[in-house]
C-alpha positions as CSV (number, residue, x, y, z in Angstrom):
1,M,-24.4,88.2,-27.9
2,K,-20.7,89.1,-27.9
3,Y,-17.9,88.9,-25.3
4,L,-14.6,90.7,-25.1
5,L,-11.3,88.8,-24.7
6,A,-8.5,91.2,-23.7
7,L,-5.3,89.5,-24.6
8,P,-1.7,90.6,-25.3
9,R,-0.7,90.8,-29.0
10,R,0.1,87.3,-30.4
11,A,-0.8,85.8,-27.0
12,F,-1.1,82.0,-26.7
13,V,-4.1,80.7,-24.7
14,T,-4.6,77.0,-23.8
15,L,-8.1,76.2,-23.3
16,F,-9.2,72.5,-22.5
17,G,-6.0,71.1,-23.9
18,A,-5.8,73.2,-27.2
19,T,-3.3,76.0,-27.6
20,L,-4.7,78.9,-29.6
21,L,-2.8,81.9,-31.1
22,L,-4.6,85.2,-30.7
23,S,-3.1,88.2,-32.4
24,A,-5.5,91.0,-31.3
25,S,-5.1,92.7,-27.9
26,L,-8.9,93.0,-27.6
27,V,-11.1,90.4,-29.4
28,A,-14.8,90.6,-29.6
29,C,-16.1,87.0,-29.2
30,S,-19.6,85.7,-29.7
31,S,-20.8,82.6,-27.9
32,D,-20.2,80.7,-31.1
33,Q,-16.6,82.1,-31.2
34,I,-16.0,80.9,-27.6
35,T,-17.3,77.5,-28.8
36,G,-14.5,77.7,-31.4
37,L,-11.9,77.8,-28.6
38,K,-12.6,74.2,-27.7
39,A,-10.1,71.5,-28.6
40,P,-11.6,69.9,-31.7
41,T,-10.7,66.4,-30.4
42,D,-12.6,66.7,-27.1
43,A,-15.6,64.5,-27.5
44,N,-16.9,65.6,-24.1
45,Q,-17.3,69.3,-25.2
46,A,-20.6,70.8,-24.2
47,I,-21.6,74.4,-24.6
48,V,-24.7,75.6,-23.1
49,N,-25.8,79.3,-22.7
50,G,-22.4,80.3,-24.0
51,L,-20.7,78.3,-21.3
52,S,-18.2,75.6,-22.3
53,L,-17.9,72.7,-19.8
54,D,-16.1,69.3,-20.1
55,C,-16.7,66.0,-18.2
56,P,-13.1,65.1,-17.4
57,V,-11.5,61.9,-18.3
58,P,-9.1,60.4,-15.6
59,S,-5.6,59.9,-17.0
60,V,-5.2,56.8,-14.7
61,A,-7.9,54.3,-13.8
62,L,-9.5,54.9,-10.4
63,M,-9.1,52.1,-7.8
64,L,-11.0,51.6,-4.6
65,G,-8.7,52.5,-1.7
66,V,-6.0,54.0,-3.7
67,P,-5.5,57.9,-3.9
68,I,-6.4,59.1,-7.4
69,V,-4.3,61.0,-9.8
70,P,-5.9,64.5,-9.5
71,I,-8.5,65.3,-12.1
72,T,-8.7,68.8,-13.4
73,V,-12.2,70.2,-14.3
74,T,-12.2,73.3,-16.5
75,G,-15.0,75.6,-17.9
76,L,-14.9,78.7,-20.1
77,G,-17.4,81.6,-20.2
78,P,-17.8,85.3,-19.2
79,S,-17.2,86.3,-15.7
80,T,-17.8,85.6,-13.0
81,L,-17.6,81.8,-13.2
82,S,-18.0,79.1,-10.6
83,L,-17.8,75.3,-10.7
84,L,-19.9,73.1,-8.6
85,V,-20.1,69.3,-8.3
86,S,-22.4,66.8,-6.6
87,G,-22.6,63.0,-6.5
88,L,-18.9,62.2,-6.5
89,P,-18.1,58.7,-5.1
90,A,-17.5,58.7,-1.4
91,G,-13.9,59.7,-0.6
92,L,-13.5,62.2,-3.5
93,T,-14.0,66.0,-3.3
94,M,-13.6,68.9,-5.7
95,S,-11.5,71.9,-4.7
96,A,-12.7,75.6,-4.9
97,T,-12.8,77.2,-8.3
98,T,-9.6,79.0,-9.6
99,L,-10.3,81.7,-12.2
100,T,-7.9,83.0,-14.9
101,G,-8.5,85.4,-17.8
102,T,-10.5,88.7,-18.0
103,S,-13.8,89.7,-16.9
104,S,-15.2,89.1,-20.3
105,A,-13.7,85.7,-20.9
106,Q,-12.6,83.5,-18.0
107,I,-11.4,80.0,-17.5
108,A,-12.6,78.3,-14.4
109,A,-10.6,75.3,-13.0
110,A,-11.1,72.9,-10.0
111,I,-9.4,69.7,-8.9
112,I,-11.1,66.4,-8.1
113,S,-8.9,64.4,-5.6
114,G,-9.0,62.0,-2.7
115,T,-9.2,58.3,-2.2
116,P,-12.4,56.5,-3.2
117,T,-13.9,54.4,-0.4
118,V,-16.5,52.7,-2.6
119,G,-16.2,51.0,-6.0
120,G,-18.4,50.9,-9.0
121,T,-19.7,53.3,-11.6
122,F,-21.0,56.7,-10.3
123,N,-23.0,59.3,-12.0
124,Y,-22.3,62.8,-10.8
125,T,-23.1,66.4,-12.0
126,L,-20.8,69.3,-12.9
127,T,-22.3,72.7,-12.9
128,L,-20.7,75.8,-14.5
129,N,-22.3,79.1,-13.4
130,S,-21.7,82.6,-14.8
131,V,-23.2,85.6,-13.0
132,R,-22.4,88.3,-15.5
133,A,-25.4,90.4,-16.4
134,S,-27.7,87.5,-15.6
135,T,-26.9,84.1,-14.2
136,K,-26.2,81.5,-16.9
137,T,-25.7,77.8,-16.1
138,N,-24.2,74.7,-17.9
139,V,-25.0,71.5,-16.2
140,Q,-23.2,68.3,-17.3
141,A,-24.0,64.7,-16.4
142,C,-20.7,62.9,-15.9
143,S,-19.7,59.5,-14.6
144,L,-16.6,57.9,-12.9
145,T,-15.7,54.3,-12.6
146,V,-13.9,53.1,-9.5
147,G,-12.4,49.7,-10.0
148,Y,-11.8,47.1,-7.4
149,P,-8.3,45.8,-6.3
150,S,-7.7,42.1,-6.8
151,I,-9.1,39.8,-4.1
152,S,-6.4,38.0,-2.2
153,A,-6.1,35.8,0.9
154,S,-3.1,34.7,2.9
155,C,-2.3,31.1,3.3
156,V,-3.2,29.5,6.7
157,N,-1.0,26.6,7.8
158,I,-3.1,23.5,8.7
159,S,-1.9,20.5,10.6
160,G,-3.6,17.7,12.4
161,V,-3.9,14.0,13.1
162,A,-6.2,11.7,11.1
163,G,-9.2,10.8,13.2
164,S,-9.1,13.9,15.5
165,P,-10.7,17.3,14.9
166,I,-8.3,19.9,13.7
167,A,-8.0,23.3,15.4
168,P,-10.2,25.5,13.1
169,V,-8.4,28.0,11.0
170,T,-9.9,31.0,9.3
171,L,-8.8,32.6,6.0
172,V,-8.8,36.4,5.9
173,A,-9.4,38.0,2.5
174,S,-8.5,41.5,1.3
175,G,-9.2,43.5,-1.8
176,G,-12.3,43.6,-3.9
177,S,-15.0,45.7,-2.1
178,G,-13.2,45.1,1.1
179,S,-16.2,43.5,2.9
180,G,-18.9,40.9,2.7
181,Y,-16.6,38.1,1.6
182,T,-17.9,34.5,1.3
183,F,-15.6,31.5,0.8
184,S,-15.8,28.0,-0.7
185,A,-12.9,25.5,-1.2
186,T,-12.0,22.5,-3.2
187,G,-9.3,20.1,-2.7
188,L,-9.2,19.9,1.0
189,P,-8.4,16.6,2.6
190,A,-11.3,14.3,3.2
191,G,-13.2,15.1,6.4
192,L,-12.3,18.8,6.2
193,S,-14.5,21.6,4.8
194,M,-14.7,25.4,4.6
195,A,-17.6,27.4,6.0
196,A,-18.9,30.4,4.1
197,N,-16.9,32.7,6.5
198,G,-13.6,31.1,5.5
199,T,-13.2,28.8,8.5
200,I,-11.7,25.4,7.8
201,S,-12.7,22.7,10.3
202,G,-13.5,19.1,10.6
203,T,-12.0,15.7,11.4
204,P,-9.6,14.4,8.6
205,T,-10.2,10.8,7.8
206,A,-6.8,10.1,6.3
207,G,-3.3,11.2,6.8
208,G,-0.8,12.7,4.3
209,S,0.2,16.0,2.9
210,T,-1.9,18.2,0.5
211,A,0.3,20.6,-1.4
212,S,-2.4,23.1,-2.4
213,Y,-6.1,23.7,-2.5
214,S,-8.4,26.2,-4.3
215,V,-10.5,28.8,-2.6
216,T,-13.2,30.9,-4.4
217,I,-13.9,34.2,-2.7
218,T,-16.8,36.5,-3.5
219,D,-17.0,40.0,-2.1
220,G,-19.9,42.1,-1.2
221,A,-20.0,43.7,-4.7
222,G,-20.1,40.3,-6.4
223,N,-16.5,40.3,-7.5
224,T,-15.1,36.7,-7.5
225,A,-11.6,35.3,-7.4
226,T,-10.5,31.7,-7.4
227,L,-7.1,31.4,-5.6
228,T,-4.7,28.5,-5.4
229,M,-3.5,28.3,-1.9
230,N,0.0,26.9,-2.0
231,C,-0.1,26.1,1.7
232,P,0.6,22.4,2.6
233,I,-1.9,20.7,4.8
234,N,-0.1,18.2,6.9
235,I,-2.3,15.5,8.4
236,G,-0.4,13.1,10.6
237,Y,-1.3,9.6,11.7
238,P,-2.2,8.6,15.3
239,P,0.3,6.3,16.8
240,I,-0.3,2.6,16.1
241,T,-1.1,0.6,19.2
242,A,-1.6,-3.0,20.0
243,S,-1.9,-5.0,23.2
244,C,0.2,-8.0,23.9
245,A,-1.8,-11.2,23.8
246,A,-1.6,-13.5,26.8
247,I,-0.2,-16.8,25.4
248,N,0.2,-20.0,27.4
249,G,0.7,-23.5,26.2
250,V,2.3,-26.8,26.8
251,M,5.3,-28.0,25.0
252,G,4.4,-30.5,22.3
253,S,0.8,-29.5,22.1
254,A,-0.7,-27.1,19.6
255,I,-1.6,-23.7,21.3
256,T,-5.0,-22.1,20.9
257,P,-4.4,-19.5,18.1
258,V,-4.2,-15.9,19.3
259,T,-4.7,-12.9,17.2
260,I,-3.1,-9.4,17.9
261,S,-5.2,-6.5,16.8
262,A,-3.8,-3.1,16.0
263,A,-5.4,0.4,16.1
264,G,-4.2,3.8,15.0
265,G,-2.0,4.7,12.1
266,S,-3.8,4.7,8.8
267,G,-6.4,2.5,10.4
268,A,-6.3,-0.2,7.8
269,G,-4.0,-2.5,5.9
270,Y,-2.1,-3.8,8.9
271,T,0.6,-6.5,8.5
272,Y,2.4,-8.2,11.4
273,T,5.7,-9.8,11.9
274,A,7.1,-11.3,15.2
275,S,10.5,-12.1,16.6
276,G,11.4,-14.0,19.7
277,L,8.6,-16.6,19.5
278,P,9.5,-20.0,21.0
279,A,10.4,-22.7,18.4
280,G,7.4,-24.2,16.9
281,L,5.2,-21.1,17.0
282,S,4.9,-18.5,14.2
283,M,2.9,-15.4,13.3
284,A,0.9,-15.1,10.2
285,A,0.6,-11.7,8.3
286,D,-2.7,-11.1,9.9
287,G,-1.4,-11.1,13.4
288,T,-2.4,-14.7,14.3
289,I,0.1,-16.6,16.4
290,S,-0.2,-20.5,16.2
291,G,1.7,-23.6,16.1
292,T,3.1,-26.4,18.4
293,P,5.8,-25.3,20.7
294,T,8.8,-27.6,20.8
295,V,10.4,-25.9,23.8
296,G,9.1,-24.9,27.1
297,G,9.8,-21.9,29.4
298,S,9.1,-18.2,29.5
299,F,9.7,-16.2,26.4
300,T,9.7,-12.5,25.5
301,Y,8.7,-11.6,21.9
302,T,8.0,-8.5,19.9
303,V,5.6,-7.7,17.2
304,T,6.2,-5.2,14.5
305,I,3.1,-3.7,12.8
306,T,3.0,-1.8,9.5
307,D,-0.1,-0.1,8.3
308,S,-1.1,0.8,4.7
309,A,0.7,4.1,4.8
310,G,4.0,2.5,5.8
311,N,3.8,3.7,9.5
312,T,5.3,1.0,11.9
313,F,5.1,0.2,15.5
314,T,7.0,-2.5,17.5
315,T,5.4,-3.8,20.8
316,T,7.7,-4.4,23.8
317,G,7.6,-6.9,26.6
318,C,5.1,-9.5,25.3
319,T,5.5,-12.8,27.0
320,I,4.6,-16.4,26.2
321,T,4.7,-19.1,28.8
322,I,5.1,-22.7,27.6
323,G,4.8,-25.3,30.3
324,Y,6.1,-28.8,30.2
325,P,4.0,-32.0,29.9
326,P,4.2,-34.3,33.0
327,I,7.1,-36.7,33.0
328,G,5.9,-40.2,32.7
329,A,7.5,-43.7,33.0
330,S,6.1,-47.1,33.1
331,C,7.4,-49.7,35.7
332,S,9.3,-52.5,34.0
333,A,8.4,-56.1,35.0
334,I,11.5,-57.5,36.7
335,S,12.0,-61.0,38.0
336,G,15.0,-63.0,38.8
337,V,16.5,-65.7,40.9
338,M,18.6,-64.9,43.9
339,G,22.2,-65.3,43.1
340,A,21.8,-65.1,39.4
341,A,22.4,-61.9,37.4
342,I,19.1,-60.5,36.1
343,T,18.5,-59.5,32.5
344,P,19.1,-55.8,32.5
345,V,16.0,-53.7,32.3
346,S,15.8,-50.0,31.3
347,I,13.0,-47.6,32.2
348,A,12.1,-45.0,29.4
349,A,10.7,-41.6,30.5
350,T,8.5,-39.3,28.4
351,G,7.3,-35.7,28.9
352,G,9.0,-32.9,30.7
353,S,11.6,-31.2,28.6
354,G,11.7,-34.4,26.4
355,A,15.4,-34.9,26.8
356,G,18.3,-35.2,29.2
357,Y,16.6,-37.5,31.6
358,T,18.6,-38.8,34.5
359,Y,17.3,-41.6,36.8
360,S,17.8,-42.8,40.3
361,A,16.1,-45.7,42.2
362,S,15.3,-46.6,45.8
363,G,14.0,-49.9,47.3
364,L,15.8,-52.1,44.9
365,P,16.7,-55.6,46.4
366,A,20.4,-55.9,47.5
367,G,22.7,-56.6,44.7
368,L,20.7,-54.7,42.1
369,S,21.3,-51.0,41.1
370,M,20.1,-48.4,38.6
371,A,22.4,-46.6,36.3
372,A,21.8,-42.8,35.5
373,D,20.4,-43.9,32.1
374,G,17.6,-45.8,33.8
375,T,19.0,-49.4,33.5
376,I,18.5,-51.7,36.3
377,S,21.0,-54.6,36.6
378,G,23.0,-56.7,38.9
379,T,22.7,-60.0,40.8
380,P,20.2,-60.1,43.6
381,T,21.5,-61.5,46.8
382,V,18.1,-61.9,48.4
383,G,14.9,-63.2,47.3
384,G,11.3,-62.1,47.8
385,S,9.1,-59.3,46.4
386,F,10.2,-55.8,46.6
387,T,8.7,-52.4,46.0
388,Y,11.0,-49.7,44.4
389,T,10.5,-46.2,43.0
390,V,12.4,-44.3,40.3
391,T,13.0,-40.5,40.3
392,I,13.4,-39.0,36.9
393,T,14.8,-35.6,36.3
394,D,14.7,-33.9,32.9
395,S,17.1,-31.4,31.3
396,A,15.0,-28.5,32.6
397,G,15.2,-29.8,36.1
398,H,11.7,-31.1,36.3
399,S,11.4,-34.4,38.3
400,Y,9.0,-37.2,38.6
401,T,8.9,-40.2,40.9
402,T,7.1,-43.3,39.8
403,P,4.6,-45.0,42.2
404,G,5.5,-48.5,43.7
405,C,7.2,-50.6,41.1
406,T,7.7,-54.3,42.1
407,I,10.6,-56.8,41.6
408,T,10.2,-60.5,42.3
409,I,13.4,-62.4,43.1
410,G,12.8,-66.1,43.4
411,Y,15.0,-68.6,45.2
412,P,17.1,-71.4,43.6
413,P,16.0,-75.0,44.3
414,I,17.3,-76.5,47.6
415,G,19.6,-79.3,46.9
416,A,21.7,-81.8,49.0
417,S,23.9,-84.8,48.2
418,C,23.5,-88.1,49.8
419,S,26.5,-89.1,52.0
420,A,27.9,-92.7,51.8
421,I,27.5,-94.2,55.3
422,S,29.0,-97.5,56.5
423,G,29.5,-99.0,59.9
424,V,29.6,-102.2,62.1
425,M,26.7,-103.3,64.0
426,G,27.1,-102.4,67.5
427,S,29.7,-99.8,66.8
428,A,29.1,-96.1,66.5
429,I,29.3,-94.8,63.0
430,T,31.5,-92.0,62.0
431,P,29.1,-89.0,62.0
432,V,28.1,-87.9,58.4
433,S,26.6,-84.5,57.7
434,I,24.2,-83.7,54.8
435,A,24.8,-80.1,53.3
436,A,22.0,-78.3,51.6
437,T,22.3,-75.6,48.9
438,G,19.8,-73.3,47.3
439,G,16.6,-72.0,48.6
440,S,17.3,-69.0,50.8
441,G,20.9,-70.3,51.3
442,A,20.6,-70.2,55.0
443,G,18.6,-71.5,58.0
444,Y,18.5,-75.1,56.9
């Protein structure tokens, strides 16, 4: 069968990418000759029923969600030609057929364009019809591959406090098939995890900062991407807390050891130091206060606690009350003889503040007195048994009064000298008096 191509002399015709020089104004062509108009390098050439039709090759790779570079579909044959398509990926369409040439030899062209909304490899059908004389058809099975954009996800800032649930955060992915994403993560702080929907939640068990973590995202088409999320996760520490321990004691006696316990912070590795403790007491690194106070009074102290992560906390307003032991003193045995100076006797106190004692006495027999240092001395001017008390005051102002102490003051011997008496019988003598001494010294 032959076809006529009516062309100007020395006309140039481009068919399917090949430029041909035709010198006749009217050329008789057979179907085989039409075949010869195909570009010899086009591997997709297919001629059926004298109709030539290509499966077009996109000049730029197709990408889901990205407008394509328009694809030209061409066919060659006798008039009248029409191009039909079926099975294109969703989002792509083909334009109406445009015809060029003569009635005996036409070029049919159409444009595939649009934005693919699905990804994958799709088989579609191109049909070239010619209705001259009798309908002839060339049907070609073609395919297009629509690629997927890279899967990505935006960083989500995460912050929290160790030991407390974080506010859940959800990663949002894009790219790939655009739907059906599932997520998994590695490198999250202990206690946190990621659900399949991309939600990070949980209760962090330790504080600190994590510079990045990895997320693997799989879309509905099975595309997978593992992303390094350079988003710091900052997990703080709860405040360190500690309660003041009630400490009471008595100066000079070992206190019952008291241990302060901390909570919060990193939750472990606490060390303790104290300042302001009364002399004689100290704190061990484990928070135990012990020792024997050498002073009394009320004291305010602080404790600084450091956890294993270096977080610190200092208590305020902790108090210790150290009482004083009772002041004590023993009565001294005092004896003497009226009119004779006694051997000085000193009373020694103990207890109280332990220093700075001052003494005063009441009830001493006349002639005796007590100095401020507790020494009783003097010359008693009366004899007998006497009860006296001593009041002792220490440097802290505490006082103590002894119960009835006794002093015994004896009398000196009574003495008298004989008087020489002489006289004459019958005559009155000169009166002579005997004078006594000693004893009570009076009332002879």
